[in-house]
RODO-2510 file (C-alpha; in nm, 4 decimals, decimal comma):
residues 478
     n   res          X          Y          Z
     1     x    10,2789    19,3851    -1,6248
     2     x    10,6077    19,1999    -1,6135
     3     x    10,5849    18,8316    -1,6280
     4     x    10,7687    18,5421    -1,4400
     5     x    10,7620    18,1976    -1,5853
     6     x    10,8575    17,9264    -1,3276
     7     x    10,8713    17,5461    -1,4229
     8     x    10,9914    17,2428    -1,2578
     9     x    11,0567    16,8816    -1,3379
    10     x    10,7670    16,6786    -1,4164
    11     x    10,5844    16,4623    -1,1355
    12     x    10,6358    16,0884    -1,2029
    13     x    10,3651    15,9344    -1,0081
    14     x    10,4512    15,5914    -0,9192
    15     x    10,4631    15,6770    -0,5425
    16     x    10,3900    15,9511    -0,2905
    17     x    10,6264    16,2536    -0,2885
    18     x    10,9217    16,2342    -0,0640
    19     x    11,0612    16,5427     0,1139
    20     x    11,3179    16,6168    -0,1596
    21     x    11,0396    16,6313    -0,4303
    22     x    10,8191    16,8263    -0,2163
    23     x    11,0910    17,0820    -0,1434
    24     x    11,1407    17,1306    -0,5088
    25     x    10,7723    17,2484    -0,5550
    26     x    10,7844    17,4677    -0,2407
    27     x    11,0986    17,6404    -0,3733
    28     x    10,9084    17,7051    -0,6933
    29     x    10,6055    17,8182    -0,4983
    30     x    10,8052    18,0653    -0,2997
    31     x    10,9640    18,2104    -0,6173
    32     x    10,6140    18,2429    -0,7525
    33     x    10,4492    18,4001    -0,4435
    34     x    10,7356    18,6428    -0,4172
    35     x    10,7117    18,7393    -0,7695
    36     x    10,3362    18,8014    -0,7246
    37     x    10,4087    19,0202    -0,4152
    38     x    10,6193    19,2304    -0,6644
    39     x    10,3351    19,2506    -0,8800
    40     x    10,4294    19,0272    -1,1691
    41     x    10,2062    18,8045    -1,3487
    42     x    10,3367    18,4630    -1,2814
    43     x    10,2891    18,1225    -1,4637
    44     x    10,3890    17,8237    -1,2465
    45     x    10,2603    17,5103    -1,4290
    46     x    10,2116    17,1544    -1,2781
    47     x    10,2294    16,8422    -1,4947
    48     x    10,2652    16,4667    -1,4713
    49     x    10,5141    16,2500    -1,6662
    50     x    10,3453    15,9132    -1,7617
    51     x    10,6466    15,7507    -1,9158
    52     x    10,8848    15,4669    -1,8712
    53     x    10,8308    15,1154    -1,7481
    54     x    10,8492    15,1330    -1,3755
    55     x    10,4671    15,1311    -1,3455
    56     x    10,4427    14,8230    -1,5474
    57     x    10,7177    14,6572    -1,3400
    58     x    10,5195    14,7252    -1,0227
    59     x    10,1881    14,6101    -1,2008
    60     x    10,3335    14,2855    -1,2832
    61     x    10,4435    14,2172    -0,9240
    62     x    10,0806    14,2979    -0,8127
    63     x     9,9391    14,0677    -1,0845
    64     x    10,1573    13,7829    -0,9474
    65     x    10,0679    13,8736    -0,5854
    66     x     9,6828    13,8720    -0,6521
    67     x     9,6984    13,5702    -0,8505
    68     x     9,8747    13,3877    -0,5715
    69     x    10,2111    13,3180    -0,7727
    70     x    10,5318    13,3029    -0,5901
    71     x    10,7264    13,6256    -0,5286
    72     x    11,0967    13,6979    -0,5049
    73     x    11,2171    13,8692    -0,1860
    74     x    11,2544    14,1770    -0,3840
    75     x    10,8943    14,1626    -0,5238
    76     x    10,7671    14,0801    -0,1639
    77     x    10,9464    14,4123    -0,0422
    78     x    10,7760    14,6095    -0,3344
    79     x    10,4320    14,4609    -0,2000
    80     x    10,5212    14,5549     0,1649
    81     x    10,6317    14,8954     0,0589
    82     x    10,2908    14,9898    -0,1002
    83     x    10,0868    14,8151     0,1738
    84     x    10,2973    14,9295     0,5039
    85     x    10,4737    15,2345     0,4035
    86     x    10,2530    15,4208     0,1336
    87     x     9,9460    15,2559     0,3339
    88     x     9,7510    15,1961    -0,0019
    89     x     9,4295    15,0038     0,0981
    90     x     9,3952    14,6634    -0,0509
    91     x     9,0818    14,7601    -0,2420
    92     x     9,2925    14,9917    -0,4295
    93     x     9,5914    14,7724    -0,4672
    94     x     9,3913    14,5110    -0,6605
    95     x     9,3609    14,7696    -0,9202
    96     x     9,7388    14,8078    -0,9383
    97     x     9,7565    14,5061    -1,1762
    98     x     9,6979    14,7875    -1,4389
    99     x     9,9969    15,0219    -1,4728
   100     x     9,7912    15,3132    -1,5584
   101     x     9,5821    15,2709    -1,2331
   102     x     9,9037    15,3293    -1,0403
   103     x     9,9854    15,6401    -1,2183
   104     x     9,6425    15,7783    -1,1899
   105     x     9,6186    15,6969    -0,8111
   106     x     9,9480    15,8588    -0,7178
   107     x     9,8779    16,1469    -0,9382
   108     x     9,5697    16,2370    -0,7592
   109     x     9,7425    16,1919    -0,4284
   110     x    10,0402    16,3906    -0,5312
   111     x     9,8215    16,6930    -0,6309
   112     x     9,6466    16,6677    -0,3030
   113     x     9,9906    16,6844    -0,1345
   114     x    10,1023    16,9933    -0,3312
   115     x     9,7905    17,1798    -0,2579
   116     x     9,8027    17,0908     0,0984
   117     x    10,1549    17,2328     0,1312
   118     x    10,0177    17,5482    -0,0338
   119     x    10,2024    17,5176    -0,3614
   120     x    10,0294    17,7677    -0,5710
   121     x    10,0722    17,6169    -0,9008
   122     x     9,8441    17,6585    -1,1949
   123     x     9,6328    17,3512    -1,1600
   124     x     9,3801    17,5021    -1,4038
   125     x     9,6106    17,4010    -1,6876
   126     x     9,7250    17,0717    -1,5358
   127     x     9,8027    16,8052    -1,7928
   128     x     9,9816    16,4678    -1,8352
   129     x    10,2031    16,3472    -2,1186
   130     x     9,9263    16,1191    -2,2057
   131     x     9,7643    16,4250    -2,3894
   132     x     9,7295    16,3528    -2,7481
   133     x     9,8963    16,6695    -2,8629
   134     x    10,2150    16,5928    -2,6538
   135     x    10,2874    16,2960    -2,8762
   136     x    10,2646    16,5069    -3,1788
   137     x    10,4863    16,7647    -3,0216
   138     x    10,7629    16,5193    -2,9290
   139     x    10,7594    16,3538    -3,2703
   140     x    10,7878    16,6993    -3,4185
   141     x    11,1098    16,7594    -3,2186
   142     x    11,2600    16,4386    -3,3081
   143     x    11,2017    16,4996    -3,6770
   144     x    11,3661    16,8427    -3,6096
   145     x    11,6660    16,6691    -3,4767
   146     x    11,6875    16,4643    -3,7775
   147     x    11,6503    16,7536    -3,9981
   148     x    11,9424    16,9169    -3,8260
   149     x    12,1553    16,6027    -3,8446
   150     x    12,1512    16,5513    -3,4779
   151     x    12,0633    16,1941    -3,4894
   152     x    12,3079    15,9083    -3,5509
   153     x    12,3085    15,5271    -3,5233
   154     x    12,5314    15,4276    -3,2155
   155     x    12,7615    15,1249    -3,1734
   156     x    12,4666    14,9044    -3,1134
   157     x    12,2688    15,0200    -3,4132
   158     x    12,0245    15,2264    -3,2240
   159     x    11,8800    15,5564    -3,3135
   160     x    12,0547    15,8105    -3,0745
   161     x    12,1201    16,1976    -3,0452
   162     x    12,4817    16,2990    -3,1606
   163     x    12,6141    16,4554    -2,8342
   164     x    12,9518    16,3936    -2,9636
   165     x    12,9209    16,6420    -3,2403
   166     x    13,1765    16,9236    -3,1620
   167     x    12,9850    17,2025    -3,3054
   168     x    12,6630    17,1217    -3,1348
   169     x    12,8785    17,0594    -2,8044
   170     x    13,0342    17,3984    -2,8287
   171     x    12,6965    17,5655    -2,8803
   172     x    12,5539    17,3812    -2,5552
   173     x    12,8666    17,4784    -2,3734
   174     x    12,8144    17,8551    -2,4738
   175     x    12,4679    17,8336    -2,3628
   176     x    12,5712    17,6843    -2,0269
   177     x    12,8189    17,9928    -1,9828
   178     x    12,5302    18,2374    -2,0506
   179     x    12,2801    18,0520    -1,8053
   180     x    12,2616    18,1602    -1,4472
   181     x    12,2429    17,9131    -1,1595
   182     x    12,1273    18,0062    -0,8141
   183     x    12,4462    17,8655    -0,6604
   184     x    12,7347    17,8734    -0,9104
   185     x    12,8906    17,5532    -0,8021
   186     x    12,5942    17,3634    -0,9713
   187     x    12,6933    17,5159    -1,3085
   188     x    13,0427    17,3319    -1,2555
   189     x    12,8511    17,0272    -1,1670
   190     x    12,6514    17,0496    -1,4955
   191     x    12,9795    17,1131    -1,6738
   192     x    13,1412    16,8029    -1,5468
   193     x    12,8333    16,6125    -1,6199
   194     x    12,8599    16,7185    -1,9896
   195     x    13,1541    16,4873    -2,0172
   196     x    12,9381    16,1873    -1,9369
   197     x    12,6716    16,2671    -2,2220
   198     x    12,7404    16,0130    -2,4935
   199     x    12,5810    15,8778    -2,8147
   200     x    12,5303    15,5067    -2,6904
   201     x    12,2221    15,6105    -2,5129
   202     x    11,9473    15,4805    -2,7387
   203     x    11,6577    15,7188    -2,8246
   204     x    11,3992    15,4676    -2,8299
   205     x    11,2758    15,1627    -2,6227
   206     x    11,0452    14,8663    -2,7094
   207     x    10,7942    14,8864    -2,4097
   208     x    10,6638    15,1065    -2,1324
   209     x    10,4626    15,4172    -2,1300
   210     x    10,5611    15,7038    -2,3485
   211     x    10,5362    15,8812    -2,6903
   212     x    10,4916    15,6285    -2,9794
   213     x    10,7430    15,6600    -3,2598
   214     x    10,7445    15,4953    -3,6108
   215     x    10,7790    15,1255    -3,6204
   216     x    10,6094    15,0636    -3,2901
   217     x    10,8928    15,1939    -3,0777
   218     x    10,8588    15,4396    -2,7691
   219     x    11,0719    15,7353    -2,7205
   220     x    11,2740    15,7001    -2,4016
   221     x    11,1456    15,9273    -2,1036
   222     x    11,4727    16,0752    -2,0757
   223     x    11,4204    16,2254    -2,4468
   224     x    11,0817    16,3280    -2,4357
   225     x    11,1064    16,6151    -2,1688
   226     x    11,3770    16,8575    -2,2539
   227     x    11,1575    17,1177    -2,4091
   228     x    10,8352    17,0626    -2,2137
   229     x    10,8297    17,4205    -2,0872
   230     x    10,7158    17,5039    -2,4404
   231     x    10,4284    17,2587    -2,4206
   232     x    10,3503    17,4107    -2,0753
   233     x    10,2658    17,7347    -2,2470
   234     x    10,0866    17,5627    -2,5308
   235     x     9,8450    17,3986    -2,3044
   236     x     9,7879    17,7247    -2,1254
   237     x     9,7026    17,9262    -2,4277
   238     x     9,5397    17,6606    -2,6444
   239     x     9,1886    17,6899    -2,5418
   240     x     9,1906    18,0676    -2,5446
   241     x     9,2926    18,1021    -2,9001
   242     x     9,1522    17,7794    -3,0411
   243     x     9,3658    17,7864    -3,3509
   244     x     9,2518    17,5392    -3,6233
   245     x     9,6070    17,3979    -3,6545
   246     x     9,6751    17,3552    -3,2949
   247     x     9,7964    17,0050    -3,2314
   248     x     9,9140    16,9297    -3,5556
   249     x    10,2642    16,8668    -3,6906
   250     x    10,2404    17,1642    -3,9164
   251     x    10,1619    17,3967    -3,6090
   252     x    10,4466    17,2775    -3,4071
   253     x    10,6863    17,3089    -3,6979
   254     x    10,5760    17,6560    -3,7447
   255     x    10,5904    17,7127    -3,3664
   256     x    10,9440    17,5968    -3,3527
   257     x    11,0399    17,8031    -3,6689
   258     x    10,9353    18,1183    -3,4830
   259     x    11,1134    17,9973    -3,1640
   260     x    11,4361    17,9414    -3,3535
   261     x    11,4301    18,2839    -3,4875
   262     x    11,4097    18,1735    -3,8543
   263     x    11,0569    18,2867    -3,9296
   264     x    10,7799    18,5284    -3,8050
   265     x    10,4084    18,4519    -3,7622
   266     x    10,0886    18,6313    -3,7002
   267     x     9,9395    18,3139    -3,5351
   268     x     9,7866    18,4334    -3,2082
   269     x     9,8706    18,1149    -3,0220
   270     x    10,2265    18,1040    -3,1327
   271     x    10,2700    18,4690    -3,0542
   272     x    10,1255    18,4106    -2,7025
   273     x    10,3673    18,1302    -2,6440
   274     x    10,6707    18,3062    -2,7666
   275     x    10,5673    18,6157    -2,5680
   276     x    10,6124    18,4032    -2,2320
   277     x    10,9220    18,2557    -2,3380
   278     x    11,1882    18,1986    -2,2013
   279     x    11,1513    18,0044    -1,8705
   280     x    11,2667    18,2540    -1,6168
   281     x    11,3639    17,9822    -1,3355
   282     x    11,3676    17,6104    -1,3864
   283     x    11,3755    17,4033    -1,0527
   284     x    11,5027    17,0500    -1,0205
   285     x    11,7088    16,8340    -0,8245
   286     x    12,0885    16,7673    -0,8336
   287     x    12,0367    16,4039    -0,9707
   288     x    11,8951    16,5501    -1,2908
   289     x    12,2338    16,7159    -1,3958
   290     x    12,2773    16,4863    -1,7031
   291     x    11,9312    16,5629    -1,7932
   292     x    12,0195    16,9476    -1,7761
   293     x    12,2877    16,9079    -2,0136
   294     x    12,0481    16,7313    -2,2599
   295     x    11,8185    17,0185    -2,2082
   296     x    12,0870    17,2597    -2,2926
   297     x    12,1738    17,0610    -2,5963
   298     x    11,8104    17,0723    -2,7038
   299     x    11,7714    17,4513    -2,6364
   300     x    12,0831    17,5488    -2,8194
   301     x    11,9842    17,3399    -3,1138
   302     x    11,6215    17,4371    -3,1536
   303     x    11,5572    17,7707    -2,9632
   304     x    11,6875    18,1154    -3,0422
   305     x    11,8889    18,2750    -2,7547
   306     x    11,6132    18,4911    -2,6250
   307     x    11,3906    18,2002    -2,5748
   308     x    11,6460    17,9833    -2,3891
   309     x    11,5935    17,9021    -2,0143
   310     x    11,7520    18,1910    -1,8170
   311     x    11,8065    18,0471    -1,4750
   312     x    11,8359    17,7041    -1,2798
   313     x    11,7471    17,6376    -0,9206
   314     x    11,9193    17,2981    -0,8505
   315     x    11,8345    17,1465    -0,5296
   316     x    12,0829    16,9196    -0,3254
   317     x    11,9945    16,5710    -0,2204
   318     x    11,8541    16,4981     0,1215
   319     x    12,0016    16,2034     0,2843
   320     x    11,8241    15,9533     0,4966
   321     x    12,0243    15,6783     0,6775
   322     x    12,3116    15,7747     0,4674
   323     x    12,1475    15,7349     0,1521
   324     x    11,9699    15,9629    -0,1125
   325     x    11,5863    15,9732    -0,0161
   326     x    11,3879    15,7611    -0,2621
   327     x    11,0205    15,6904    -0,2055
   328     x    11,0225    15,4342    -0,4562
   329     x    11,2976    15,2457    -0,2644
   330     x    11,1280    15,2798     0,0713
   331     x    11,4063    15,5251     0,1937
   332     x    11,2321    15,8539     0,2420
   333     x    11,0476    16,1053     0,4612
   334     x    10,7153    16,1153     0,2842
   335     x    10,5296    16,4644     0,2454
   336     x    10,1881    16,2866     0,2974
   337     x    10,3099    16,1612     0,6379
   338     x    10,4350    16,5010     0,7531
   339     x    10,0832    16,6594     0,6333
   340     x     9,8923    16,3964     0,8204
   341     x    10,1028    16,3879     1,1323
   342     x    10,1679    16,7663     1,1834
   343     x     9,9160    16,9598     0,9438
   344     x     9,9997    17,1549     0,6405
   345     x    10,1615    17,4584     0,7585
   346     x    10,4017    17,2742     1,0091
   347     x    10,4814    17,0254     0,7386
   348     x    10,5745    17,3100     0,4929
   349     x    10,7969    17,4528     0,7717
   350     x    10,9569    17,1177     0,8330
   351     x    11,0624    17,0935     0,4724
   352     x    11,1830    17,4563     0,4659
   353     x    11,3929    17,4246     0,7785
   354     x    11,5534    17,0986     0,6542
   355     x    11,9283    17,1553     0,5693
   356     x    12,0756    17,5217     0,4792
   357     x    12,0516    17,6496     0,1353
   358     x    11,8234    17,3979    -0,0778
   359     x    12,0915    17,3716    -0,3310
   360     x    12,3242    17,2019    -0,0866
   361     x    12,3344    16,8171     0,0186
   362     x    12,1950    16,7649     0,3755
   363     x    12,1156    16,5045     0,6198
   364     x    11,7512    16,5005     0,7370
   365     x    11,7226    16,6021     1,1158
   366     x    11,4795    16,3899     1,3059
   367     x    11,4323    16,6619     1,5678
   368     x    11,2740    16,8998     1,3003
   369     x    10,9194    16,8473     1,4110
   370     x    11,0038    16,9468     1,7569
   371     x    11,1892    17,2537     1,6253
   372     x    10,8783    17,3624     1,4232
   373     x    10,6547    17,3117     1,7355
   374     x    10,8627    17,5391     1,9415
   375     x    10,9114    17,7969     1,6832
   376     x    10,5324    17,8228     1,6047
   377     x    10,4268    17,8133     1,9395
   378     x    10,6662    18,1039     2,0431
   379     x    10,5579    18,2990     1,7358
   380     x    10,1911    18,2523     1,8186
   381     x    10,2380    18,4065     2,1354
   382     x    10,4341    18,7009     2,0084
   383     x    10,1861    18,7633     1,7263
   384     x     9,8977    18,7627     1,9766
   385     x    10,1147    19,0285     2,1610
   386     x    10,1597    19,2555     1,8475
   387     x     9,7678    19,2223     1,7865
   388     x     9,6828    19,3238     2,1458
   389     x     9,9128    19,6316     2,1111
   390     x     9,7696    19,7421     1,7957
   391     x     9,4038    19,6996     1,9207
   392     x     9,4898    19,8792     2,2368
   393     x     9,4118    19,5696     2,4594
   394     x     9,7457    19,6200     2,6576
   395     x     9,9515    19,9327     2,7133
   396     x    10,2490    20,0112     2,4688
   397     x    10,5847    19,9709     2,6088
   398     x    10,6509    20,3456     2,5213
   399     x    10,9900    20,3327     2,7401
   400     x    11,1407    20,1116     2,4826
   401     x    11,4373    20,3193     2,3352
   402     x    11,5275    20,0903     2,0336
   403     x    11,4154    20,2422     1,6948
   404     x    11,3066    19,9960     1,4517
   405     x    11,3850    20,0504     1,0770
   406     x    11,1169    19,9010     0,8720
   407     x    11,3434    19,9223     0,5589
   408     x    11,6405    19,7307     0,7483
   409     x    11,4013    19,4424     0,8446
   410     x    11,2704    19,4195     0,5088
   411     x    11,6212    19,4164     0,3545
   412     x    11,7070    19,1249     0,5638
   413     x    11,4169    18,9043     0,4712
   414     x    11,4407    19,0170     0,1004
   415     x    11,8175    18,9341     0,0748
   416     x    11,7565    18,6038     0,2112
   417     x    11,4561    18,5122    -0,0197
   418     x    11,6305    18,6425    -0,3260
   419     x    11,9272    18,4313    -0,2628
   420     x    11,7343    18,1240    -0,1938
   421     x    11,8049    18,1171     0,1882
   422     x    11,4479    18,0489     0,2821
   423     x    11,5321    17,8632     0,6182
   424     x    11,7110    18,1809     0,7264
   425     x    11,4177    18,3880     0,6136
   426     x    11,1790    18,1832     0,8278
   427     x    11,3990    18,1836     1,1100
   428     x    11,4487    18,5595     1,1001
   429     x    11,0627    18,6179     1,0852
   430     x    10,9549    18,3595     1,3577
   431     x    11,2504    18,3635     1,6072
   432     x    11,5101    18,6441     1,5450
   433     x    11,2733    18,9551     1,5128
   434     x    11,0559    18,8241     1,8152
   435     x    11,3690    18,8017     2,0267
   436     x    11,5118    19,1488     1,9143
   437     x    11,1784    19,3002     1,9530
   438     x    11,0472    19,1287     2,2693
   439     x    10,9095    19,4454     2,4286
   440     x    10,7838    19,6320     2,1103
   441     x    10,6177    19,9842     2,1000
   442     x    10,2748    20,0277     1,9200
   443     x    10,4445    20,1628     1,6273
   444     x    10,7092    19,8591     1,6200
   445     x    10,4223    19,6092     1,6399
   446     x    10,2492    19,7969     1,3241
   447     x    10,5733    19,7573     1,1195
   448     x    10,6270    19,3865     1,2381
   449     x    10,2605    19,3111     1,1277
   450     x    10,2964    19,4493     0,7910
   451     x    10,6109    19,2795     0,7440
   452     x    10,4631    18,9490     0,8563
   453     x    10,1576    18,9852     0,6493
   454     x    10,3664    19,0177     0,3268
   455     x    10,6513    18,7408     0,4035
   456     x    10,4762    18,4757     0,5791
   457     x    10,2127    18,4711     0,2985
   458     x    10,5258    18,3757     0,0730
   459     x    10,7008    18,1410     0,3053
   460     x    10,4280    18,0040     0,5186
   461     x    10,0964    18,0766     0,3453
   462     x     9,7850    18,0422     0,5725
   463     x     9,9796    18,0729     0,9087
   464     x     9,8340    18,4221     0,9981
   465     x     9,4873    18,2990     0,9281
   466     x     9,5203    18,0510     1,2094
   467     x     9,5467    18,3425     1,4715
   468     x     9,2145    18,4736     1,5665
   469     x     9,1936    18,8616     1,5542
   470     x     8,9753    19,0355     1,7804
   471     x     8,9484    19,3476     1,5359
   472     x     9,0369    19,3778     1,1726
   473     x     9,3999    19,4801     1,1283
   474     x     9,4963    19,7386     0,8818
   475     x     9,5388    19,5882     0,5179
   476     x     9,7982    19,8400     0,4292
   477     x    10,0634    19,6550     0,2285
   478     x    10,4393    19,7263     0,2254
***
C-alpha cells in the first residue's frame, strides 16, 4: 500500500484555536481523508510545541493579579482576555501562575477542538516537545550544523546560523525550485522571504521553555522545529521497534547519516523512518514563510533529496476587523465558540466556507453561520428525498429526461479537492447537485447517494450519520 505523510505546524497552546489555525488542521484532514479513500496508508501526526516565553509572560501577569499587585492597562487586557473571551473559570486561572499549567490546559482544549471538528490525526502518537528525546534530537541537529560549518558568531557575538553562506543559499534555492506549492504564488512569496533571512538572528535565548543547550542556554523556538517531521516518525515507530540506542545522540547521528544519504543501516527503527520519508504535504500558514525558508535551509543541508519535503500547502491569512486573526491578541473567531454555538459539523462547514481557496487572504464573513444553516437545511430535505426514492417510499420521477453522468459528477468534486478548492467542492455537493437534479430518478438518486457517501466523509465527516435512514442503504463504494 502506498503511503501519504501529512504534517502541519506545531500547536502552540497558550490560547484556544482561532479559525485560521483550525482551518490549517482541517485542510490537512481533508488531504488525509481523501488519501485514505484512495487506499493509501496515511500518517497525519499531531504535536504541541512547548517553547518560547509567552506562557511565562502570561503567568507573571496572573501571579501579579492573584497576589493583588497593580497591573498595567495591557496586563489588565490580558486578564480580561482569558476571563471574558476565553471564558477560563477562575478556579483554573489560579493555576495559571505556573506557565506549564497554561500550556497543559490549552493543549487539552485544543485536542478537544480538533477532535470535535473531525480532524482525523494520529492522536495515538501525540507528543509535546517536552519529550526527553526531543531535546537530544535538537541538540544533535545543532551539533550537525556546527560540523557542517553552518554556525557563526553574529555582530552581537551570538551563536547564529550562517544564512549568508552563498553555497548553502544556492542549495536552499535549488530545493525551493524543486518543491511544489499548492498555489504557485506562495513559492514566490517564500523566495522573497529568503532575502530577509539573516545571521543576526541569535540561535539561543536565556529563558523560557525550550530545548536546553550547553551553558544553561535555551534554543530559540524558531530554530527547534525545522526538522520535526523526522521526529514525528521517530515517535510513531519508537515503541514498535524498541531499539536499545533510541533516544541517544548516537542513534540520531546515525539516523541523520542515513537521511543525508552518506551511510546505510540495517537498524529497523531507522529504516522504518526512512521508508516513510519524505513528508508528502506540509500545511502551514502564510505568516510562517520565513520559517519555511529556514526549513528549506535545514533540509538542503542535512537531508538527501529523496527525503526532502515534497509539497507545501500554505494558507492565507483570515482578517477580522481589518487585522490578521490572532487569538492571543483577542482579535479572532475561536473554533471553540463555533463548535459550542453551532455544533461540530456546522462549525467545520463554516470554516471551510470562509474565503475562496484556503491559500488566499480573506475577510471573515459574519453571515457564514446563516449560510451554513440554509445549506444544511436544504440538503437535509434533499438527502431525505434521495433515501425515500431508493427505499421505494415515493414514486420515481421516471419522466425525467436528464441523463446523469456518475463520472462527470465525480470529476467535478475530485478536481476541486485535488486543487484545494474545498469550498467549491462542498457547495457543489450541498447546493449545485441538488438544484441540478431536483427531480431525480431512482437511478440518479442511487448515484448521488454513492457520491455523497464518499465525498461528504472527506469534507464533512459525520453529516450523513445525522440523517435517520429507514432501511439500510447499499454500502457499495465508488
